[in-house]
C-alpha positions as CSV (number, residue, x, y, z in Angstrom):
1,M,0.0,0.0,0.0
2,N,1.4,3.3,-1.0
3,L,0.3,6.2,1.2
4,D,-0.3,9.6,-0.4
5,W,1.5,11.7,2.2
6,P,0.5,15.1,0.9
7,L,-3.2,14.1,0.9
8,F,-2.7,12.6,4.4
9,F,-1.3,15.9,5.7
10,V,-4.1,17.9,4.1
11,A,-6.7,15.7,5.7
12,L,-4.9,15.9,9.1
13,G,-4.7,19.7,8.8
14,L,-8.4,19.9,8.0
15,A,-9.2,17.7,11.0
16,F,-7.2,20.0,13.2
17,L,-8.9,23.0,11.7
18,M,-12.4,21.6,12.2
19,E,-11.5,20.6,15.8
20,G,-10.1,24.0,16.7
21,L,-12.9,26.1,15.2
22,P,-15.4,25.8,18.0
23,Y,-12.8,26.6,20.6
24,F,-11.8,29.7,18.7
25,L,-15.2,30.9,17.6
26,L,-17.2,29.9,20.7
27,A,-14.6,30.1,23.4
28,E,-17.1,31.4,26.0
29,R,-19.6,28.6,25.3
30,M,-17.2,25.7,25.2
31,P,-16.8,25.0,29.0
32,P,-20.5,24.3,29.5
33,V,-20.5,22.1,26.4
34,L,-17.5,20.1,27.7
35,L,-19.1,19.8,31.1
36,T,-22.3,18.5,29.5
37,L,-20.3,15.9,27.5
38,A,-18.4,14.9,30.7
39,S,-21.6,14.2,32.5
40,R,-22.9,11.8,29.7
41,P,-22.6,8.1,30.3
42,P,-19.9,6.3,28.3
43,R,-22.5,4.5,26.1
44,A,-23.9,7.9,24.9
45,L,-20.4,9.1,24.1
46,R,-19.7,5.9,22.2
47,V,-22.9,6.4,20.2
48,L,-21.9,10.0,19.5
49,G,-18.4,8.9,18.5
50,L,-19.6,6.1,16.2
51,T,-22.1,8.5,14.6
52,S,-19.3,11.0,13.9
53,M,-17.1,8.3,12.5
54,I,-19.8,7.0,10.2
55,L,-20.5,10.5,9.0
56,G,-16.8,11.1,8.4
57,V,-16.5,7.9,6.3
58,L,-19.5,8.9,4.3
59,L,-18.1,12.3,3.6
60,V,-14.8,10.9,2.6
61,A,-16.5,8.4,0.3
62,L,-18.6,11.2,-1.2
63,G,-15.5,13.3,-1.7
64,R,-13.6,10.5,-3.4
65,S,-16.4,9.8,-5.8
66,F,-15.9,13.1,-7.6
């Protein structure tokens, strides 16, 4: 398997960008959001994580189809 390193770094950069946006744009609102997430049971967090991963895979598949 030959990894496309430039594409990998672009994808990683976009992931960091998307991860950092809420903290930059909504810095005042993030602590309550994080406290709410911390109070959720592990099963709910797993469902949220799984849903996010499925959405991510679908978006990657959609992007690669063009």
